[in-house]
FIZAVO-108886 format. One record per residue (C-alpha): residue in one letter; x, y, z; residue number from 1. Coordinates in steps of 0.05 Angstrom, whole numbers, always signed. Example, Ala and Ser with C-alpha at 12.3 -4.5 7.8 and 13.67 -1.06 7.14 Angstrom:
BEGIN
+----+--------+--------+--------+-----+
| aa |     xx |     yy |     zz |   i |
+----+--------+--------+--------+-----+
|  A |   +246 |    -90 |   +156 |   1 |
|  S |   +273 |    -21 |   +143 |   2 |
+----+--------+--------+--------+-----+
END
This chain:
BEGIN
+----+--------+--------+--------+-----+
| aa |     xx |     yy |     zz |   i |
+----+--------+--------+--------+-----+
|  M |  +1648 |   -909 |   +924 |   1 |
|  I |  +1597 |   -882 |   +875 |   2 |
|  R |  +1632 |   -892 |   +809 |   3 |
|  E |  +1596 |   -956 |   +790 |   4 |
|  T |  +1529 |   -924 |   +799 |   5 |
|  L |  +1550 |   -868 |   +762 |   6 |
|  K |  +1573 |   -906 |   +705 |   7 |
|  G |  +1510 |   -952 |   +710 |   8 |
|  G |  +1510 |  -1022 |   +679 |   9 |
|  K |  +1523 |  -1080 |   +731 |  10 |
|  G |  +1457 |  -1098 |   +765 |  11 |
|  E |  +1421 |  -1034 |   +729 |  12 |
|  V |  +1348 |  -1043 |   +741 |  13 |
|  I |  +1323 |   -979 |   +692 |  14 |
|  K |  +1330 |   -973 |   +623 |  15 |
|  N |  +1298 |   -908 |   +611 |  16 |
|  P |  +1271 |   -863 |   +669 |  17 |
|  K |  +1239 |   -821 |   +618 |  18 |
|  V |  +1188 |   -862 |   +612 |  19 |
|  F |  +1164 |   -855 |   +688 |  20 |
|  I |  +1184 |   -773 |   +684 |  21 |
|  D |  +1156 |   -750 |   +620 |  22 |
|  P |  +1104 |   -818 |   +600 |  23 |
|  L |  +1077 |   -770 |   +541 |  24 |
|  S |  +1133 |   -772 |   +501 |  25 |
|  V |  +1142 |   -843 |   +501 |  26 |
|  F |  +1071 |   -867 |   +499 |  27 |
|  K |  +1027 |   -861 |   +427 |  28 |
|  E |   +964 |   -895 |   +463 |  29 |
|  I |   +932 |   -891 |   +532 |  30 |
|  P |   +893 |   -961 |   +545 |  31 |
|  F |   +828 |   -961 |   +575 |  32 |
|  R |   +807 |   -890 |   +561 |  33 |
|  E |   +799 |   -896 |   +492 |  34 |
|  D |   +726 |   -877 |   +481 |  35 |
|  I |   +732 |   -819 |   +527 |  36 |
|  L |   +794 |   -795 |   +467 |  37 |
|  R |   +749 |   -811 |   +414 |  38 |
|  D |   +693 |   -772 |   +434 |  39 |
|  A |   +735 |   -706 |   +455 |  40 |
|  A |   +763 |   -713 |   +388 |  41 |
|  I |   +703 |   -714 |   +356 |  42 |
|  A |   +678 |   -647 |   +392 |  43 |
|  I |   +743 |   -624 |   +378 |  44 |
|  R |   +738 |   -627 |   +305 |  45 |
|  Y |   +671 |   -597 |   +305 |  46 |
|  F |   +694 |   -542 |   +344 |  47 |
|  V |   +761 |   -530 |   +290 |  48 |
|  K |   +720 |   -540 |   +225 |  49 |
|  N |   +650 |   -528 |   +239 |  50 |
|  E |   +653 |   -471 |   +297 |  51 |
|  V |   +614 |   -508 |   +351 |  52 |
|  K |   +641 |   -493 |   +408 |  53 |
|  F |   +643 |   -546 |   +469 |  54 |
|  S |   +659 |   -545 |   +539 |  55 |
|  N |   +673 |   -613 |   +582 |  56 |
|  L |   +686 |   -635 |   +656 |  57 |
|  F |   +731 |   -695 |   +671 |  58 |
|  L |   +715 |   -720 |   +730 |  59 |
|  G |   +746 |   -769 |   +771 |  60 |
|  L |   +792 |   -784 |   +833 |  61 |
|  T |   +870 |   -781 |   +831 |  62 |
|  G |   +905 |   -824 |   +786 |  63 |
|  T |   +846 |   -842 |   +737 |  64 |
|  G |   +882 |   -802 |   +681 |  65 |
|  K |   +848 |   -738 |   +670 |  66 |
|  T |   +904 |   -696 |   +670 |  67 |
|  F |   +939 |   -740 |   +622 |  68 |
|  V |   +890 |   -745 |   +575 |  69 |
|  S |   +882 |   -682 |   +574 |  70 |
|  K |   +954 |   -668 |   +559 |  71 |
|  Y |   +959 |   -720 |   +508 |  72 |
|  I |   +903 |   -692 |   +475 |  73 |
|  Y |   +939 |   -619 |   +480 |  74 |
|  N |  +1003 |   -656 |   +444 |  75 |
|  E |   +969 |   -690 |   +394 |  76 |
|  I |   +923 |   -625 |   +364 |  77 |
|  E |  +1001 |   -599 |   +364 |  78 |
|  E |  +1023 |   -661 |   +325 |  79 |
|  V |   +962 |   -650 |   +274 |  80 |
|  K |   +980 |   -574 |   +260 |  81 |
|  N |  +1034 |   -604 |   +219 |  82 |
|  E |   +985 |   -645 |   +183 |  83 |
|  D |   +921 |   -605 |   +173 |  84 |
|  E |   +918 |   -529 |   +152 |  85 |
|  E |   +847 |   -515 |   +195 |  86 |
|  Y |   +891 |   -532 |   +258 |  87 |
|  K |   +948 |   -479 |   +250 |  88 |
|  D |   +913 |   -426 |   +280 |  89 |
|  V |   +888 |   -466 |   +341 |  90 |
|  K |   +919 |   -442 |   +406 |  91 |
|  Q |   +925 |   -479 |   +468 |  92 |
|  A |   +925 |   -455 |   +536 |  93 |
|  Y |   +934 |   -501 |   +599 |  94 |
|  V |   +936 |   -481 |   +671 |  95 |
|  N |   +926 |   -519 |   +723 |  96 |
|  C |   +889 |   -472 |   +774 |  97 |
|  R |   +919 |   -492 |   +844 |  98 |
|  E |   +990 |   -487 |   +821 |  99 |
|  V |   +982 |   -417 |   +798 | 100 |
|  G |   +948 |   -390 |   +861 | 101 |
|  G |   +871 |   -407 |   +847 | 102 |
|  T |   +847 |   -339 |   +845 | 103 |
|  P |   +799 |   -316 |   +791 | 104 |
|  Q |   +859 |   -264 |   +781 | 105 |
|  A |   +923 |   -309 |   +776 | 106 |
|  V |   +886 |   -361 |   +736 | 107 |
|  L |   +856 |   -308 |   +687 | 108 |
|  S |   +931 |   -276 |   +684 | 109 |
|  S |   +957 |   -343 |   +667 | 110 |
|  L |   +908 |   -357 |   +612 | 111 |
|  A |   +916 |   -288 |   +578 | 112 |
|  G |   +996 |   -290 |   +586 | 113 |
|  K |   +992 |   -353 |   +544 | 114 |
|  L |   +941 |   -338 |   +497 | 115 |
|  T |   +971 |   -272 |   +474 | 116 |
|  G |  +1045 |   -289 |   +483 | 117 |
|  F |  +1056 |   -234 |   +539 | 118 |
|  S |  +1056 |   -232 |   +607 | 119 |
|  V |  +1002 |   -199 |   +650 | 120 |
|  P |   +999 |   -178 |   +721 | 121 |
|  K |   +963 |   -215 |   +774 | 122 |
|  H |   +949 |   -153 |   +810 | 123 |
|  G |   +920 |    -91 |   +790 | 124 |
|  I |   +867 |   -111 |   +734 | 125 |
|  N |   +794 |   -127 |   +739 | 126 |
|  L |   +771 |   -191 |   +713 | 127 |
|  G |   +733 |   -161 |   +654 | 128 |
|  E |   +802 |   -132 |   +632 | 129 |
|  Y |   +835 |   -200 |   +643 | 130 |
|  I |   +769 |   -232 |   +597 | 131 |
|  D |   +780 |   -176 |   +542 | 132 |
|  K |   +859 |   -190 |   +542 | 133 |
|  I |   +837 |   -265 |   +528 | 134 |
|  K |   +791 |   -247 |   +476 | 135 |
|  N |   +840 |   -202 |   +436 | 136 |
|  G |   +888 |   -254 |   +442 | 137 |
|  T |   +835 |   -303 |   +407 | 138 |
|  R |   +805 |   -253 |   +352 | 139 |
|  N |   +807 |   -287 |   +286 | 140 |
|  I |   +829 |   -356 |   +318 | 141 |
|  K |   +804 |   -411 |   +352 | 142 |
|  A |   +830 |   -428 |   +425 | 143 |
|  I |   +825 |   -488 |   +470 | 144 |
|  I |   +829 |   -481 |   +544 | 145 |
|  Y |   +849 |   -532 |   +590 | 146 |
|  L |   +832 |   -519 |   +673 | 147 |
|  D |   +865 |   -568 |   +711 | 148 |
|  E |   +847 |   -575 |   +790 | 149 |
|  V |   +784 |   -527 |   +766 | 150 |
|  D |   +754 |   -537 |   +832 | 151 |
|  T |   +802 |   -492 |   +862 | 152 |
|  L |   +779 |   -435 |   +823 | 153 |
|  V |   +705 |   -452 |   +834 | 154 |
|  K |   +712 |   -459 |   +905 | 155 |
|  R |   +744 |   -381 |   +907 | 156 |
|  R |   +706 |   -320 |   +908 | 157 |
|  G |   +687 |   -301 |   +835 | 158 |
|  G |   +709 |   -365 |   +803 | 159 |
|  D |   +641 |   -374 |   +775 | 160 |
|  I |   +652 |   -304 |   +746 | 161 |
|  V |   +707 |   -326 |   +707 | 162 |
|  L |   +685 |   -396 |   +682 | 163 |
|  Y |   +616 |   -361 |   +658 | 164 |
|  Q |   +651 |   -306 |   +619 | 165 |
|  L |   +694 |   -364 |   +584 | 166 |
|  L |   +643 |   -406 |   +573 | 167 |
|  R |   +589 |   -354 |   +539 | 168 |
|  S |   +649 |   -309 |   +512 | 169 |
|  D |   +633 |   -295 |   +441 | 170 |
|  A |   +701 |   -309 |   +423 | 171 |
|  N |   +720 |   -375 |   +392 | 172 |
|  I |   +735 |   -408 |   +453 | 173 |
|  S |   +723 |   -479 |   +481 | 174 |
|  V |   +745 |   -512 |   +548 | 175 |
|  I |   +759 |   -573 |   +587 | 176 |
|  M |   +759 |   -573 |   +651 | 177 |
|  I |   +795 |   -626 |   +702 | 178 |
|  S |   +767 |   -643 |   +775 | 179 |
|  N |   +784 |   -691 |   +830 | 180 |
|  D |   +724 |   -671 |   +860 | 181 |
|  I |   +673 |   -706 |   +841 | 182 |
|  N |   +619 |   -657 |   +870 | 183 |
|  V |   +650 |   -601 |   +844 | 184 |
|  R |   +589 |   -581 |   +799 | 185 |
|  D |   +549 |   -571 |   +870 | 186 |
|  Y |   +598 |   -503 |   +879 | 187 |
|  M |   +566 |   -483 |   +806 | 188 |
|  E |   +515 |   -432 |   +794 | 189 |
|  P |   +458 |   -445 |   +755 | 190 |
|  R |   +478 |   -402 |   +702 | 191 |
|  V |   +547 |   -430 |   +691 | 192 |
|  L |   +514 |   -508 |   +698 | 193 |
|  S |   +468 |   -485 |   +642 | 194 |
|  S |   +530 |   -466 |   +594 | 195 |
|  L |   +571 |   -526 |   +614 | 196 |
|  G |   +568 |   -587 |   +574 | 197 |
|  P |   +572 |   -658 |   +593 | 198 |
|  S |   +613 |   -690 |   +650 | 199 |
|  V |   +664 |   -741 |   +630 | 200 |
|  I |   +670 |   -789 |   +685 | 201 |
|  F |   +737 |   -832 |   +692 | 202 |
|  K |   +731 |   -896 |   +728 | 203 |
|  P |   +783 |   -920 |   +776 | 204 |
|  Y |   +819 |   -978 |   +747 | 205 |
|  D |   +822 |  -1046 |   +768 | 206 |
|  A |   +873 |  -1087 |   +787 | 207 |
|  E |   +882 |  -1123 |   +723 | 208 |
|  Q |   +878 |  -1052 |   +685 | 209 |
|  L |   +934 |  -1025 |   +732 | 210 |
|  K |   +971 |  -1086 |   +722 | 211 |
|  F |   +972 |  -1076 |   +642 | 212 |
|  I |   +989 |  -1004 |   +650 | 213 |
|  L |  +1046 |  -1033 |   +693 | 214 |
|  S |  +1069 |  -1078 |   +643 | 215 |
|  K |  +1080 |  -1023 |   +595 | 216 |
|  Y |  +1117 |   -979 |   +639 | 217 |
|  A |  +1167 |  -1039 |   +660 | 218 |
|  E |  +1166 |  -1058 |   +579 | 219 |
|  Y |  +1190 |   -991 |   +560 | 220 |
|  G |  +1227 |   -969 |   +620 | 221 |
|  L |  +1257 |  -1022 |   +657 | 222 |
|  I |  +1309 |  -1070 |   +631 | 223 |
|  K |  +1281 |  -1145 |   +613 | 224 |
|  G |  +1284 |  -1194 |   +671 | 225 |
|  T |  +1294 |  -1145 |   +726 | 226 |
|  Y |  +1212 |  -1152 |   +742 | 227 |
|  D |  +1169 |  -1208 |   +739 | 228 |
|  D |  +1094 |  -1219 |   +737 | 229 |
|  E |  +1082 |  -1228 |   +810 | 230 |
|  I |  +1123 |  -1163 |   +836 | 231 |
|  L |  +1074 |  -1124 |   +777 | 232 |
|  G |  +1014 |  -1160 |   +803 | 233 |
|  Y |  +1036 |  -1140 |   +876 | 234 |
|  I |  +1042 |  -1060 |   +859 | 235 |
|  A |   +972 |  -1063 |   +826 | 236 |
|  A |   +933 |  -1102 |   +880 | 237 |
|  I |   +960 |  -1052 |   +927 | 238 |
|  S |   +943 |   -983 |   +884 | 239 |
|  A |   +875 |  -1016 |   +866 | 240 |
|  K |   +855 |  -1021 |   +938 | 241 |
|  E |   +859 |   -938 |   +940 | 242 |
|  H |   +803 |   -930 |   +883 | 243 |
|  G |   +856 |   -949 |   +826 | 244 |
|  D |   +905 |   -898 |   +826 | 245 |
|  A |   +944 |   -902 |   +769 | 246 |
|  R |   +993 |   -850 |   +793 | 247 |
|  K |  +1016 |   -884 |   +854 | 248 |
|  A |  +1021 |   -952 |   +818 | 249 |
|  V |  +1072 |   -925 |   +763 | 250 |
|  N |  +1104 |   -887 |   +821 | 251 |
|  L |  +1119 |   -945 |   +870 | 252 |
|  L |  +1142 |   -983 |   +809 | 253 |
|  F |  +1194 |   -931 |   +788 | 254 |
|  R |  +1215 |   -923 |   +866 | 255 |
|  A |  +1221 |   -996 |   +873 | 256 |
|  A |  +1267 |   -999 |   +814 | 257 |
|  Q |  +1307 |   -941 |   +847 | 258 |
|  L |  +1316 |   -977 |   +908 | 259 |
|  A |  +1335 |  -1046 |   +870 | 260 |
|  S |  +1389 |  -1015 |   +823 | 261 |
|  G |  +1449 |  -1047 |   +832 | 262 |
|  G |  +1415 |  -1115 |   +851 | 263 |
|  G |  +1385 |  -1127 |   +782 | 264 |
|  M |  +1321 |  -1149 |   +803 | 265 |
|  I |  +1255 |  -1115 |   +837 | 266 |
|  K |  +1239 |  -1149 |   +896 | 267 |
|  K |  +1184 |  -1149 |   +952 | 268 |
|  E |  +1221 |  -1111 |  +1001 | 269 |
|  H |  +1235 |  -1057 |   +949 | 270 |
|  V |  +1165 |  -1049 |   +938 | 271 |
|  D |  +1147 |  -1047 |  +1015 | 272 |
|  K |  +1205 |   -988 |  +1025 | 273 |
|  A |  +1177 |   -954 |   +957 | 274 |
|  I |  +1102 |   -953 |  +1002 | 275 |
|  V |  +1135 |   -922 |  +1059 | 276 |
|  D |  +1176 |   -872 |  +1014 | 277 |
|  Y |  +1111 |   -852 |   +973 | 278 |
|  E |  +1071 |   -846 |  +1038 | 279 |
|  Q |  +1122 |   -796 |  +1065 | 280 |
|  E |  +1119 |   -751 |   +992 | 281 |
|  R |  +1042 |   -753 |   +992 | 282 |
|  L |  +1043 |   -722 |  +1065 | 283 |
|  I |  +1090 |   -665 |  +1039 | 284 |
|  E |  +1041 |   -657 |   +980 | 285 |
|  A |   +980 |   -658 |  +1020 | 286 |
|  V |  +1018 |   -603 |  +1064 | 287 |
|  K |  +1027 |   -555 |  +1003 | 288 |
|  A |   +953 |   -565 |   +980 | 289 |
|  L |   +927 |   -543 |  +1043 | 290 |
|  P |   +887 |   -472 |  +1050 | 291 |
|  F |   +923 |   -415 |  +1077 | 292 |
|  H |   +896 |   -414 |  +1143 | 293 |
|  Y |   +911 |   -490 |  +1146 | 294 |
|  K |   +978 |   -476 |  +1140 | 295 |
|  L |   +981 |   -428 |  +1190 | 296 |
|  A |   +947 |   -477 |  +1239 | 297 |
|  L |   +993 |   -531 |  +1221 | 298 |
|  R |  +1060 |   -487 |  +1230 | 299 |
|  S |  +1029 |   -462 |  +1301 | 300 |
|  L |  +1025 |   -535 |  +1327 | 301 |
|  I |  +1098 |   -548 |  +1310 | 302 |
|  E |  +1128 |   -512 |  +1364 | 303 |
|  S |  +1060 |   -506 |  +1417 | 304 |
|  E |  +1048 |   -559 |  +1474 | 305 |
|  D |   +976 |   -562 |  +1461 | 306 |
|  V |   +917 |   -535 |  +1418 | 307 |
|  M |   +898 |   -482 |  +1469 | 308 |
|  S |   +973 |   -452 |  +1464 | 309 |
|  A |   +971 |   -468 |  +1384 | 310 |
|  H |   +913 |   -417 |  +1377 | 311 |
|  K |   +946 |   -361 |  +1408 | 312 |
|  M |  +1010 |   -372 |  +1365 | 313 |
|  Y |   +965 |   -381 |  +1308 | 314 |
|  T |   +928 |   -317 |  +1328 | 315 |
|  D |   +993 |   -277 |  +1327 | 316 |
|  L |  +1011 |   -305 |  +1258 | 317 |
|  C |   +939 |   -279 |  +1230 | 318 |
|  N |   +961 |   -214 |  +1256 | 319 |
|  K |  +1027 |   -216 |  +1229 | 320 |
|  F |  +1006 |   -229 |  +1153 | 321 |
|  K |   +938 |   -185 |  +1167 | 322 |
|  Q |   +892 |   -238 |  +1162 | 323 |
|  K |   +834 |   -247 |  +1202 | 324 |
|  P |   +838 |   -300 |  +1256 | 325 |
|  L |   +787 |   -351 |  +1266 | 326 |
|  S |   +755 |   -367 |  +1332 | 327 |
|  Y |   +781 |   -425 |  +1381 | 328 |
|  R |   +727 |   -473 |  +1355 | 329 |
|  R |   +732 |   -458 |  +1289 | 330 |
|  F |   +810 |   -470 |  +1295 | 331 |
|  S |   +800 |   -534 |  +1330 | 332 |
|  D |   +751 |   -563 |  +1270 | 333 |
|  I |   +816 |   -546 |  +1230 | 334 |
|  I |   +856 |   -591 |  +1272 | 335 |
|  S |   +808 |   -649 |  +1277 | 336 |
|  E |   +810 |   -641 |  +1196 | 337 |
|  L |   +884 |   -644 |  +1194 | 338 |
|  D |   +881 |   -708 |  +1244 | 339 |
|  M |   +827 |   -743 |  +1194 | 340 |
|  F |   +877 |   -724 |  +1132 | 341 |
|  G |   +935 |   -760 |  +1172 | 342 |
|  I |   +973 |   -700 |  +1176 | 343 |
|  V |   +967 |   -695 |  +1252 | 344 |
|  K |   +946 |   -740 |  +1308 | 345 |
|  I |   +898 |   -712 |  +1365 | 346 |
|  R |   +907 |   -738 |  +1431 | 347 |
|  I |   +857 |   -717 |  +1498 | 348 |
|  V |   +886 |   -719 |  +1562 | 349 |
|  N |   +838 |   -716 |  +1627 | 350 |
|  R |   +875 |   -691 |  +1687 | 351 |
|  G |   +818 |   -695 |  +1732 | 352 |
|  R |   +786 |   -633 |  +1763 | 353 |
|  A |   +845 |   -600 |  +1777 | 354 |
|  G |   +882 |   -600 |  +1709 | 355 |
|  G |   +818 |   -602 |  +1670 | 356 |
|  V |   +819 |   -629 |  +1598 | 357 |
|  K |   +873 |   -616 |  +1549 | 358 |
|  K |   +877 |   -633 |  +1472 | 359 |
|  Y |   +941 |   -643 |  +1442 | 360 |
|  A |   +957 |   -649 |  +1365 | 361 |
|  L |  +1018 |   -682 |  +1344 | 362 |
|  V |  +1049 |   -661 |  +1282 | 363 |
|  E |  +1080 |   -730 |  +1237 | 364 |
|  D |  +1150 |   -713 |  +1215 | 365 |
|  K |  +1155 |   -643 |  +1232 | 366 |
|  E |  +1225 |   -628 |  +1197 | 367 |
|  K |  +1192 |   -649 |  +1131 | 368 |
|  V |  +1128 |   -623 |  +1150 | 369 |
|  L |  +1160 |   -554 |  +1166 | 370 |
|  R |  +1200 |   -556 |  +1098 | 371 |
|  A |  +1134 |   -563 |  +1063 | 372 |
|  L |  +1108 |   -504 |  +1089 | 373 |
|  N |  +1166 |   -462 |  +1078 | 374 |
|  E |  +1167 |   -478 |  +1007 | 375 |
|  T |  +1094 |   -471 |   +994 | 376 |
|  F |  +1096 |   -400 |  +1027 | 377 |
|  E |  +1161 |   -377 |   +994 | 378 |
|  D |  +1173 |   -302 |  +1001 | 379 |
|  S |  +1116 |   -285 |  +1049 | 380 |
|  I |  +1126 |   -337 |  +1100 | 381 |
|  S |  +1200 |   -370 |  +1119 | 382 |
|  I |  +1232 |   -397 |  +1176 | 383 |
|  G |  +1259 |   -333 |  +1205 | 384 |
|  D |  +1183 |   -300 |  +1189 | 385 |
|  F |  +1159 |   -339 |  +1246 | 386 |
|  D |  +1218 |   -332 |  +1302 | 387 |
|  D |  +1193 |   -267 |  +1331 | 388 |
|  V |  +1119 |   -295 |  +1331 | 389 |
|  G |  +1093 |   -304 |  +1404 | 390 |
|  E |  +1152 |   -263 |  +1434 | 391 |
|  N |  +1120 |   -200 |  +1447 | 392 |
+----+--------+--------+--------+-----+
END
């Protein structure tokens, strides 16, 4: 039944899936970001060769190339080490603040581990000790630190201290920060802002730029003759409507190509199905990125009849995990925000004088949301952990 698919060949569409999964291993140039790359390269050269430290804040909406550019710079520096002696002692550390937990301790632990080569605990050490470990790990060398999704760190208590210590450190450290939140500077204290270098704005791609980007992915990743200009234009137009999201455009092309496998040609119906799949995946990612109390609120909604009873279960969950529960009013605000995110749908039912008004919140695709919640909580919260909540 699946033998032909396993072997590939007839009707195949994808030539090299690595192009879509690990594009940095394929692409040697990044279109429409040449000016940003040139300016960054100049700052890095001054840092390495003249000891002029720098800090940049890469700002832009999702899919505008911030992380791609940062990782491209990282890779290029590693390559230059083989060509220029002055780069040999440059250490680099890339950390996604959200993925490591977002707390100052978690971010510094990850940085210290990457820069020293030793495992550094996330708990039991004060912030000053983490900074000392980073300084010791970068003694007599130069270090470039990349903090992706830095807004996650900045919005945490003590996050400003981390940035201030890194930016004002007497060690030879330069910092590139990346954020989807274009207002992230509003969360920084004046002393941090005064130490921070210029913001670099990544403008959204327009439809023509997206189409060009897609054509390059198609050229390297798809078999010639399995797609046409109209399909690339269709995907580009859809993605341009959502603030020029190149990541979405590339994901849609890849998913449509997978759906067309065996048929030999990507058609509009494949793209339309890819859009549905993408939205479902984005829902899961949105759930995983929610703050802790939002996740507890969402989990309580899944098995509750209405928002009032969900708040009771939420309170039980908070007690179970030693968290201070939020008031019903704040809980209700969170539910409204989840509705705004498209994760739940609120419905108000007025039952008259006798029945009063009840607020309901329907969780979209409960099974996937529940799986996403359990994956994010991992050891601390699992399906079994919730079974006895609210029974007593």
